[in-house]
C-alpha angles and dihedrals in degrees: 000000000000121000133159113229127179112227139177124227111220096188095273111036140014114248119200116235091220135032115279121205100229136124119253113272092016109155115234136174117241122204109198114220122160116219115252093049095099117125115265119225107233121204125216118232118235116226096225093053096258127145112303116239140198122233093238091050088055094044094049089054094048119095100240097175118119098020117152115269090243096049097113092046092050101032095132092048092054097041106036108017103045099245104171121233113252093255089055097056 
């Protein structure tokens, strides 16, 4: 079973902020992560003052069907060096 539970450390023990459905003395693994360490979505600024966009927003809107099987390995070649897609050769 895996569940994320917020807890407070009182200097001796971690106390869950909500009830947990566990038997007394059940061993658990604790991953310590302080709130506020979440990734922040950064937006790229457009040169002509257009609406800023995030890469993932752009990627989701792109039609990625039918890309060559080596697209991720040769991304720079396809995007910047004019490598033709296999069906264009």
